[in-house]
PQR file of N, CA, C, O and H, with PARSE charges and radii, in Angstrom:
ATOM      1  N   UNK A   1       0.819  -1.195   0.000 -0.4000 1.5000
ATOM      2  CA  UNK A   1       0.000   0.000   0.000 -0.0000 2.0000
ATOM      3  C   UNK A   1       0.861   1.255   0.000  0.5500 1.7000
ATOM      4  O   UNK A   1       0.479   2.275  -0.575 -0.5500 1.4000
ATOM      5  N   UNK A   2       2.031   1.183   0.648 -0.4000 1.5000
ATOM      6  CA  UNK A   2       2.890   2.354   0.721 -0.0000 2.0000
ATOM      7  C   UNK A   2       3.628   2.595  -0.590  0.5500 1.7000
ATOM      8  O   UNK A   2       4.054   3.720  -0.851 -0.5500 1.4000
ATOM      9  H   UNK A   2       2.341   0.355   1.115  0.4000 1.0000
ATOM     10  N   UNK A   3       3.786   1.581  -1.410 -0.4000 1.5000
ATOM     11  CA  UNK A   3       4.522   1.719  -2.662 -0.0000 2.0000
ATOM     12  C   UNK A   3       3.633   2.223  -3.802  0.5500 1.7000
ATOM     13  O   UNK A   3       4.123   2.460  -4.906 -0.5500 1.4000
ATOM     14  H   UNK A   3       3.440   0.668  -1.198  0.4000 1.0000
ATOM     15  N   UNK A   4       2.335   2.389  -3.547 -0.4000 1.5000
ATOM     16  CA  UNK A   4       1.416   2.800  -4.614 -0.0000 2.0000
ATOM     17  C   UNK A   4       1.736   4.201  -5.119  0.5500 1.7000
ATOM     18  O   UNK A   4       1.496   4.496  -6.290 -0.5500 1.4000
ATOM     19  H   UNK A   4       1.937   2.196  -2.650  0.4000 1.0000
ATOM     20  N   UNK A   5       2.271   5.073  -4.267 -0.4000 1.5000
ATOM     21  CA  UNK A   5       2.622   6.424  -4.703 -0.0000 2.0000
ATOM     22  C   UNK A   5       3.663   6.403  -5.800  0.5500 1.7000
ATOM     23  O   UNK A   5       3.572   7.169  -6.759 -0.5500 1.4000
ATOM     24  H   UNK A   5       2.466   4.833  -3.316  0.4000 1.0000
ATOM     25  N   UNK A   6       4.649   5.537  -5.671 -0.4000 1.5000
ATOM     26  CA  UNK A   6       5.681   5.400  -6.703 -0.0000 2.0000
ATOM     27  C   UNK A   6       5.126   4.812  -7.982  0.5500 1.7000
ATOM     28  O   UNK A   6       5.548   5.193  -9.074 -0.5500 1.4000
ATOM     29  H   UNK A   6       4.723   4.914  -4.892  0.4000 1.0000
ATOM     30  N   UNK A   7       4.187   3.890  -7.864 -0.4000 1.5000
ATOM     31  CA  UNK A   7       3.568   3.273  -9.046 -0.0000 2.0000
ATOM     32  C   UNK A   7       2.751   4.318  -9.801  0.5500 1.7000
ATOM     33  O   UNK A   7       2.845   4.413 -11.024 -0.5500 1.4000
ATOM     34  H   UNK A   7       3.844   3.581  -6.977  0.4000 1.0000
ATOM     35  N   UNK A   8       1.950   5.102  -9.081 -0.4000 1.5000
ATOM     36  CA  UNK A   8       1.148   6.143  -9.732 -0.0000 2.0000
ATOM     37  C   UNK A   8       2.024   7.209 -10.381  0.5500 1.7000
ATOM     38  O   UNK A   8       1.681   7.731 -11.442 -0.5500 1.4000
ATOM     39  H   UNK A   8       1.873   5.025  -8.087  0.4000 1.0000
ATOM     40  N   UNK A   9       3.143   7.533  -9.758 -0.4000 1.5000
ATOM     41  CA  UNK A   9       4.054   8.521 -10.327 -0.0000 2.0000
ATOM     42  C   UNK A   9       4.659   8.007 -11.626  0.5500 1.7000
ATOM     43  O   UNK A   9       4.926   8.788 -12.538 -0.5500 1.4000
ATOM     44  H   UNK A   9       3.421   7.110  -8.896  0.4000 1.0000
ATOM     45  N   UNK A  10       4.874   6.720 -11.713 -0.4000 1.5000
ATOM     46  CA  UNK A  10       5.482   6.137 -12.908 -0.0000 2.0000
ATOM     47  C   UNK A  10       4.484   6.044 -14.062  0.5500 1.7000
ATOM     48  O   UNK A  10       4.830   6.349 -15.203 -0.5500 1.4000
ATOM     49  H   UNK A  10       4.657   6.085 -10.971  0.4000 1.0000
ATOM     50  N   UNK A  11       3.236   5.623 -13.773 -0.4000 1.5000
ATOM     51  CA  UNK A  11       2.280   5.417 -14.868 -0.0000 2.0000
ATOM     52  C   UNK A  11       1.392   6.629 -15.107  0.5500 1.7000
ATOM     53  O   UNK A  11       0.804   6.758 -16.181 -0.5500 1.4000
ATOM     54  H   UNK A  11       2.954   5.376 -12.845  0.4000 1.0000
ATOM     55  N   UNK A  12       1.286   7.511 -14.137 -0.4000 1.5000
ATOM     56  CA  UNK A  12       0.421   8.684 -14.300 -0.0000 2.0000
ATOM     57  C   UNK A  12      -1.017   8.371 -13.931  0.5500 1.7000
ATOM     58  O   UNK A  12      -1.369   7.216 -13.690 -0.5500 1.4000
ATOM     59  H   UNK A  12       1.763   7.407 -13.265  0.4000 1.0000
ATOM     60  N   UNK A  13      -1.842   9.399 -13.889 -0.4000 1.5000
ATOM     61  CA  UNK A  13      -3.258   9.225 -13.546 -0.0000 2.0000
ATOM     62  C   UNK A  13      -4.123   9.775 -14.678  0.5500 1.7000
ATOM     63  O   UNK A  13      -3.658  10.601 -15.464 -0.5500 1.4000
ATOM     64  H   UNK A  13      -1.557  10.337 -14.085  0.4000 1.0000
ATOM     65  N   UNK A  14      -5.368   9.327 -14.770 -0.4000 1.5000
ATOM     66  CA  UNK A  14      -6.252   9.805 -15.849 -0.0000 2.0000
ATOM     67  C   UNK A  14      -6.782  11.223 -15.640  0.5500 1.7000
ATOM     68  O   UNK A  14      -7.516  11.738 -16.484 -0.5500 1.4000
ATOM     69  H   UNK A  14      -5.745   8.655 -14.132  0.4000 1.0000
ATOM     70  N   UNK A  15      -6.424  11.848 -14.538 -0.4000 1.5000
ATOM     71  CA  UNK A  15      -6.942  13.193 -14.283 -0.0000 2.0000
ATOM     72  C   UNK A  15      -6.179  14.237 -15.083  0.5500 1.7000
ATOM     73  O   UNK A  15      -5.052  14.003 -15.518 -0.5500 1.4000
ATOM     74  H   UNK A  15      -5.828  11.429 -13.853  0.4000 1.0000
ATOM     75  N   UNK A  16      -6.817  15.404 -15.272 -0.4000 1.5000
ATOM     76  CA  UNK A  16      -6.156  16.492 -15.989 -0.0000 2.0000
ATOM     77  C   UNK A  16      -5.274  17.266 -15.017  0.5500 1.7000
ATOM     78  O   UNK A  16      -5.566  17.303 -13.821 -0.5500 1.4000
ATOM     79  H   UNK A  16      -7.733  15.593 -14.918  0.4000 1.0000
ATOM     80  N   UNK A  17      -4.200  17.885 -15.506 -0.4000 1.5000
ATOM     81  CA  UNK A  17      -3.310  18.633 -14.611 -0.0000 2.0000
ATOM     82  C   UNK A  17      -4.018  19.864 -14.035  0.5500 1.7000
ATOM     83  O   UNK A  17      -4.953  20.375 -14.651 -0.5500 1.4000
ATOM     84  H   UNK A  17      -3.963  17.855 -16.477  0.4000 1.0000
ATOM     85  N   UNK A  18      -3.591  20.345 -12.870 -0.4000 1.5000
ATOM     86  CA  UNK A  18      -4.249  21.508 -12.270 -0.0000 2.0000
ATOM     87  C   UNK A  18      -4.065  22.761 -13.105  0.5500 1.7000
ATOM     88  O   UNK A  18      -3.033  22.945 -13.750 -0.5500 1.4000
ATOM     89  H   UNK A  18      -2.832  19.930 -12.369  0.4000 1.0000
ATOM     90  N   UNK A  19      -5.075  23.623 -13.087 -0.4000 1.5000
ATOM     91  CA  UNK A  19      -5.040  24.846 -13.892 -0.0000 2.0000
ATOM     92  C   UNK A  19      -4.483  25.996 -13.058  0.5500 1.7000
ATOM     93  O   UNK A  19      -4.618  25.990 -11.834 -0.5500 1.4000
ATOM     94  H   UNK A  19      -5.913  23.473 -12.562  0.4000 1.0000
ATOM     95  N   UNK A  20      -3.857  26.984 -13.703 -0.4000 1.5000
ATOM     96  CA  UNK A  20      -3.327  28.121 -12.948 -0.0000 2.0000
ATOM     97  C   UNK A  20      -4.458  28.945 -12.335  0.5500 1.7000
ATOM     98  O   UNK A  20      -5.545  29.051 -12.904 -0.5500 1.4000
ATOM     99  H   UNK A  20      -3.748  26.988 -14.697  0.4000 1.0000
ATOM    100  N   UNK A  21      -4.186  29.522 -11.172 -0.4000 1.5000
ATOM    101  CA  UNK A  21      -5.202  30.304 -10.477 -0.0000 2.0000
ATOM    102  C   UNK A  21      -4.880  31.783 -10.565  0.5500 1.7000
ATOM    103  O   UNK A  21      -3.775  32.170 -10.947 -0.5500 1.4000
ATOM    104  H   UNK A  21      -3.304  29.435 -10.710  0.4000 1.0000
ATOM    105  N   UNK A  22      -5.841  32.593 -10.214 -0.4000 1.5000
ATOM    106  CA  UNK A  22      -5.642  34.035 -10.234 -0.0000 2.0000
ATOM    107  C   UNK A  22      -6.826  34.730 -10.853  0.5500 1.7000
ATOM    108  O   UNK A  22      -7.898  34.140 -10.984 -0.5500 1.4000
ATOM    109  H   UNK A  22      -6.738  32.279  -9.904  0.4000 1.0000
ATOM    110  N   UNK A  23      -6.649  35.966 -11.231 -0.4000 1.5000
ATOM    111  CA  UNK A  23      -7.736  36.746 -11.815 -0.0000 2.0000
ATOM    112  C   UNK A  23      -8.008  36.276 -13.238  0.5500 1.7000
ATOM    113  O   UNK A  23      -7.084  36.032 -14.014 -0.5500 1.4000
ATOM    114  H   UNK A  23      -5.779  36.446 -11.124  0.4000 1.0000
ATOM    115  N   UNK A  24      -9.287  36.152 -13.567 -0.4000 1.5000
ATOM    116  CA  UNK A  24      -9.657  35.758 -14.924 -0.0000 2.0000
ATOM    117  C   UNK A  24      -9.486  36.950 -15.866  0.5500 1.7000
ATOM    118  O   UNK A  24      -9.443  38.099 -15.427 -0.5500 1.4000
ATOM    119  H   UNK A  24     -10.038  36.350 -12.936  0.4000 1.0000
ATOM    120  N   UNK A  25      -9.390  36.669 -17.141 -0.4000 1.5000
ATOM    121  CA  UNK A  25      -9.146  37.717 -18.133 -0.0000 2.0000
ATOM    122  C   UNK A  25     -10.330  38.669 -18.250  0.5500 1.7000
ATOM    123  O   UNK A  25     -10.154  39.887 -18.209 -0.5500 1.4000
ATOM    124  H   UNK A  25      -9.425  35.735 -17.498  0.4000 1.0000
ATOM    125  N   UNK A  26     -11.533  38.121 -18.396 -0.4000 1.5000
ATOM    126  CA  UNK A  26     -12.732  38.958 -18.490 -0.0000 2.0000
ATOM    127  C   UNK A  26     -12.707  39.834 -19.733  0.5500 1.7000
ATOM    128  O   UNK A  26     -12.155  39.447 -20.763 -0.5500 1.4000
ATOM    129  H   UNK A  26     -11.675  37.132 -18.429  0.4000 1.0000
ATOM    130  N   UNK A  27     -13.309  41.019 -19.632 -0.4000 1.5000
ATOM    131  CA  UNK A  27     -13.344  41.959 -20.749 -0.0000 2.0000
ATOM    132  C   UNK A  27     -11.981  42.621 -20.899  0.5500 1.7000
ATOM    133  O   UNK A  27     -11.342  42.994 -19.915 -0.5500 1.4000
ATOM    134  H   UNK A  27     -13.757  41.333 -18.795  0.4000 1.0000
ATOM    135  N   UNK A  28     -11.555  42.759 -22.137 -0.4000 1.5000
ATOM    136  CA  UNK A  28     -10.289  43.446 -22.377 -0.0000 2.0000
ATOM    137  C   UNK A  28     -10.485  44.941 -22.175  0.5500 1.7000
ATOM    138  O   UNK A  28     -11.529  45.469 -22.558 -0.5500 1.4000
ATOM    139  H   UNK A  28     -12.074  42.456 -22.937  0.4000 1.0000
ATOM    140  N   UNK A  29      -9.525  45.637 -21.591 -0.4000 1.5000
ATOM    141  CA  UNK A  29      -9.684  47.071 -21.345 -0.0000 2.0000
ATOM    142  C   UNK A  29      -9.862  47.857 -22.642  0.5500 1.7000
ATOM    143  O   UNK A  29      -9.145  47.622 -23.615 -0.5500 1.4000
ATOM    144  H   UNK A  29      -8.677  45.208 -21.280  0.4000 1.0000
ATOM    145  N   UNK A  30     -10.810  48.784 -22.658 -0.4000 1.5000
ATOM    146  CA  UNK A  30     -11.064  49.617 -23.828 -0.0000 2.0000
ATOM    147  C   UNK A  30     -12.065  49.037 -24.801  0.5500 1.7000
ATOM    148  O   UNK A  30     -12.449  49.715 -25.753 -0.5500 1.4000
ATOM    149  H   UNK A  30     -11.392  48.975 -21.867  0.4000 1.0000
ATOM    150  N   UNK A  31     -12.502  47.802 -24.594 -0.4000 1.5000
ATOM    151  CA  UNK A  31     -13.471  47.190 -25.502 -0.0000 2.0000
ATOM    152  C   UNK A  31     -14.864  47.712 -25.169  0.5500 1.7000
ATOM    153  O   UNK A  31     -15.264  47.733 -24.005 -0.5500 1.4000
ATOM    154  H   UNK A  31     -12.189  47.251 -23.820  0.4000 1.0000
ATOM    155  N   UNK A  32     -15.607  48.138 -26.209 -0.4000 1.5000
ATOM    156  CA  UNK A  32     -16.947  48.697 -26.004 -0.0000 2.0000
ATOM    157  C   UNK A  32     -17.926  47.578 -25.666  0.5500 1.7000
ATOM    158  O   UNK A  32     -17.917  46.517 -26.291 -0.5500 1.4000
ATOM    159  H   UNK A  32     -15.282  48.121 -27.154  0.4000 1.0000
ATOM    160  N   UNK A  33     -18.767  47.832 -24.670 -0.4000 1.5000
ATOM    161  CA  UNK A  33     -19.782  46.857 -24.277 -0.0000 2.0000
ATOM    162  C   UNK A  33     -21.157  47.458 -24.512  0.5500 1.7000
ATOM    163  O   UNK A  33     -21.390  48.627 -24.206 -0.5500 1.4000
ATOM    164  H   UNK A  33     -18.774  48.693 -24.162  0.4000 1.0000
ATOM    165  N   UNK A  34     -22.059  46.666 -25.050 -0.4000 1.5000
ATOM    166  CA  UNK A  34     -23.415  47.136 -25.344 -0.0000 2.0000
ATOM    167  C   UNK A  34     -24.339  46.816 -24.175  0.5500 1.7000
ATOM    168  O   UNK A  34     -24.260  45.741 -23.580 -0.5500 1.4000
ATOM    169  H   UNK A  34     -21.869  45.716 -25.298  0.4000 1.0000
ATOM    170  N   UNK A  35     -25.223  47.774 -23.853 -0.4000 1.5000
ATOM    171  CA  UNK A  35     -26.230  47.520 -22.830 -0.0000 2.0000
ATOM    172  C   UNK A  35     -27.322  46.652 -23.431  0.5500 1.7000
ATOM    173  O   UNK A  35     -27.548  46.684 -24.641 -0.5500 1.4000
ATOM    174  H   UNK A  35     -25.288  48.647 -24.336  0.4000 1.0000
ATOM    175  N   UNK A  36     -28.004  45.873 -22.591 -0.4000 1.5000
ATOM    176  CA  UNK A  36     -29.057  45.022 -23.119 -0.0000 2.0000
ATOM    177  C   UNK A  36     -30.287  45.856 -23.460  0.5500 1.7000
ATOM    178  O   UNK A  36     -30.539  46.897 -22.854 -0.5500 1.4000
ATOM    179  H   UNK A  36     -27.820  45.847 -21.608  0.4000 1.0000
ATOM    180  N   UNK A  37     -31.047  45.377 -24.443 -0.4000 1.5000
ATOM    181  CA  UNK A  37     -32.208  46.108 -24.954 -0.0000 2.0000
ATOM    182  C   UNK A  37     -33.334  46.032 -23.928  0.5500 1.7000
ATOM    183  O   UNK A  37     -33.678  44.950 -23.453 -0.5500 1.4000
ATOM    184  H   UNK A  37     -30.843  44.531 -24.936  0.4000 1.0000
ATOM    185  N   UNK A  38     -33.907  47.192 -23.589 -0.4000 1.5000
ATOM    186  CA  UNK A  38     -35.048  47.254 -22.680 -0.0000 2.0000
ATOM    187  C   UNK A  38     -36.326  47.285 -23.506  0.5500 1.7000
ATOM    188  O   UNK A  38     -36.514  48.158 -24.354 -0.5500 1.4000
ATOM    189  H   UNK A  38     -33.628  48.071 -23.975  0.4000 1.0000
ATOM    190  N   UNK A  39     -37.191  46.330 -23.248 -0.4000 1.5000
ATOM    191  CA  UNK A  39     -38.452  46.267 -23.964 -0.0000 2.0000
ATOM    192  C   UNK A  39     -39.548  46.915 -23.122  0.5500 1.7000
ATOM    193  O   UNK A  39     -39.485  46.869 -21.893 -0.5500 1.4000
ATOM    194  H   UNK A  39     -37.039  45.621 -22.560  0.4000 1.0000
ATOM    195  N   UNK A  40     -40.578  47.535 -23.778 -0.4000 1.5000
ATOM    196  CA  UNK A  40     -41.657  48.165 -23.012 -0.0000 2.0000
ATOM    197  C   UNK A  40     -42.486  47.123 -22.259  0.5500 1.7000
ATOM    198  O   UNK A  40     -42.604  45.977 -22.694 -0.5500 1.4000
ATOM    199  H   UNK A  40     -40.629  47.572 -24.776  0.4000 1.0000
ATOM    200  N   UNK A  41     -43.058  47.537 -21.126 -0.4000 1.5000
ATOM    201  CA  UNK A  41     -43.854  46.640 -20.294 -0.0000 2.0000
ATOM    202  C   UNK A  41     -45.206  46.405 -20.954  0.5500 1.7000
ATOM    203  O   UNK A  41     -45.849  47.352 -21.408 -0.5500 1.4000
ATOM    204  H   UNK A  41     -42.962  48.468 -20.773  0.4000 1.0000
ATOM    205  N   UNK A  42     -45.637  45.158 -21.008 -0.4000 1.5000
ATOM    206  CA  UNK A  42     -46.946  44.806 -21.558 -0.0000 2.0000
ATOM    207  C   UNK A  42     -47.897  44.656 -20.381  0.5500 1.7000
ATOM    208  O   UNK A  42     -47.741  43.755 -19.556 -0.5500 1.4000
ATOM    209  H   UNK A  42     -45.115  44.389 -20.639  0.4000 1.0000
ATOM    210  N   UNK A  43     -48.892  45.552 -20.308 -0.4000 1.5000
ATOM    211  CA  UNK A  43     -49.837  45.521 -19.196 -0.0000 2.0000
ATOM    212  C   UNK A  43     -51.122  44.826 -19.616  0.5500 1.7000
ATOM    213  O   UNK A  43     -51.524  44.887 -20.778 -0.5500 1.4000
ATOM    214  H   UNK A  43     -49.018  46.284 -20.978  0.4000 1.0000
ATOM    215  N   UNK A  44     -51.759  44.167 -18.661 -0.4000 1.5000
ATOM    216  CA  UNK A  44     -53.030  43.504 -18.932 -0.0000 2.0000
ATOM    217  C   UNK A  44     -54.133  44.553 -19.012  0.5500 1.7000
ATOM    218  O   UNK A  44     -54.119  45.534 -18.269 -0.5500 1.4000
ATOM    219  H   UNK A  44     -51.432  44.118 -17.717  0.4000 1.0000
ATOM    220  N   UNK A  45     -55.091  44.342 -19.919 -0.4000 1.5000
ATOM    221  CA  UNK A  45     -56.222  45.261 -20.031 -0.0000 2.0000
ATOM    222  C   UNK A  45     -57.285  44.859 -19.014  0.5500 1.7000
ATOM    223  O   UNK A  45     -57.355  43.697 -18.612 -0.5500 1.4000
ATOM    224  H   UNK A  45     -55.102  43.545 -20.522  0.4000 1.0000
ATOM    225  N   UNK A  46     -58.108  45.811 -18.602 -0.4000 1.5000
ATOM    226  CA  UNK A  46     -59.163  45.537 -17.635 -0.0000 2.0000
ATOM    227  C   UNK A  46     -60.205  44.629 -18.272  0.5500 1.7000
ATOM    228  O   UNK A  46     -60.664  44.883 -19.386 -0.5500 1.4000
ATOM    229  H   UNK A  46     -58.051  46.754 -18.929  0.4000 1.0000
ATOM    230  N   UNK A  47     -60.577  43.569 -17.559 -0.4000 1.5000
ATOM    231  CA  UNK A  47     -61.550  42.629 -18.114 -0.0000 2.0000
ATOM    232  C   UNK A  47     -62.961  43.190 -17.972  0.5500 1.7000
ATOM    233  O   UNK A  47     -63.285  43.841 -16.979 -0.5500 1.4000
ATOM    234  H   UNK A  47     -60.205  43.363 -16.654  0.4000 1.0000
ATOM    235  N   UNK A  48     -63.794  42.929 -18.976 -0.4000 1.5000
ATOM    236  CA  UNK A  48     -65.176  43.409 -18.970 -0.0000 2.0000
ATOM    237  C   UNK A  48     -66.013  42.501 -18.072  0.5500 1.7000
ATOM    238  O   UNK A  48     -65.778  41.294 -18.036 -0.5500 1.4000
ATOM    239  H   UNK A  48     -63.530  42.400 -19.783  0.4000 1.0000
ATOM    240  N   UNK A  49     -67.006  43.069 -17.332 -0.4000 1.5000
ATOM    241  CA  UNK A  49     -67.857  42.217 -16.483 -0.0000 2.0000
ATOM    242  C   UNK A  49     -68.752  41.327 -17.347  0.5500 1.7000
ATOM    243  O   UNK A  49     -69.215  41.733 -18.412 -0.5500 1.4000
ATOM    244  H   UNK A  49     -67.198  44.050 -17.361  0.4000 1.0000
ATOM    245  N   UNK A  50     -68.981  40.119 -16.870 -0.4000 1.5000
ATOM    246  CA  UNK A  50     -69.798  39.172 -17.631 -0.0000 2.0000
ATOM    247  C   UNK A  50     -71.271  39.553 -17.537  0.5500 1.7000
ATOM    248  O   UNK A  50     -71.731  40.082 -16.525 -0.5500 1.4000
ATOM    249  H   UNK A  50     -68.605  39.789 -16.004  0.4000 1.0000
ATOM    250  N   UNK A  51     -72.001  39.272 -18.617 -0.4000 1.5000
ATOM    251  CA  UNK A  51     -73.441  39.529 -18.624 -0.0000 2.0000
ATOM    252  C   UNK A  51     -74.132  38.382 -17.898  0.5500 1.7000
ATOM    253  O   UNK A  51     -73.875  37.210 -18.173 -0.5500 1.4000
ATOM    254  H   UNK A  51     -71.628  38.842 -19.439  0.4000 1.0000
ATOM    255  N   UNK A  52     -75.019  38.743 -16.958 -0.4000 1.5000
ATOM    256  CA  UNK A  52     -75.737  37.711 -16.215 -0.0000 2.0000
ATOM    257  C   UNK A  52     -76.912  37.213 -17.049  0.5500 1.7000
ATOM    258  O   UNK A  52     -77.634  37.996 -17.667 -0.5500 1.4000
ATOM    259  H   UNK A  52     -75.227  39.695 -16.735  0.4000 1.0000
ATOM    260  N   UNK A  53     -77.085  35.894 -17.052 -0.4000 1.5000
ATOM    261  CA  UNK A  53     -78.190  35.304 -17.810 -0.0000 2.0000
ATOM    262  C   UNK A  53     -79.482  35.433 -17.001  0.5500 1.7000
ATOM    263  O   UNK A  53     -79.481  35.268 -15.781 -0.5500 1.4000
ATOM    264  H   UNK A  53     -76.499  35.258 -16.551  0.4000 1.0000
ATOM    265  N   UNK A  54     -80.590  35.731 -17.699 -0.4000 1.5000
ATOM    266  CA  UNK A  54     -81.880  35.835 -17.022 -0.0000 2.0000
ATOM    267  C   UNK A  54     -82.432  34.433 -16.808  0.5500 1.7000
ATOM    268  O   UNK A  54     -82.391  33.580 -17.695 -0.5500 1.4000
ATOM    269  H   UNK A  54     -80.591  35.865 -18.690  0.4000 1.0000
ATOM    270  N   UNK A  55     -82.959  34.221 -15.584 -0.4000 1.5000
ATOM    271  CA  UNK A  55     -83.510  32.904 -15.272 -0.0000 2.0000
ATOM    272  C   UNK A  55     -84.895  32.784 -15.910  0.5500 1.7000
ATOM    273  O   UNK A  55     -85.716  33.691 -15.774 -0.5500 1.4000
ATOM    274  H   UNK A  55     -82.992  34.914 -14.864  0.4000 1.0000
ATOM    275  N   UNK A  56     -85.163  31.673 -16.606 -0.4000 1.5000
ATOM    276  CA  UNK A  56     -86.480  31.478 -17.228 -0.0000 2.0000
ATOM    277  C   UNK A  56     -87.454  30.908 -16.198  0.5500 1.7000
ATOM    278  O   UNK A  56     -87.074  30.093 -15.358 -0.5500 1.4000
ATOM    279  H   UNK A  56     -84.497  30.936 -16.717  0.4000 1.0000
ATOM    280  N   UNK A  57     -88.718  31.347 -16.271 -0.4000 1.5000
ATOM    281  CA  UNK A  57     -89.726  30.935 -15.284 -0.0000 2.0000
ATOM    282  C   UNK A  57     -90.260  29.574 -15.519  0.5500 1.7000
ATOM    283  O   UNK A  57     -91.113  29.107 -14.763 -0.5500 1.4000
ATOM    284  H   UNK A  57     -89.026  32.009 -16.953  0.4000 1.0000
TER
END
């Protein structure tokens, strides 16, 4: 069990190597960014009252 470290070092592992850490690149300085398009609000119209049916005698 103690010799497994040497075996893994010799054959390697299926994992990917660690990635460098730090600040991500993000937007490049000076590049123009567009604001998202604002659409007008769609409001519901007032519903009309239903006509009551007359009861037949």
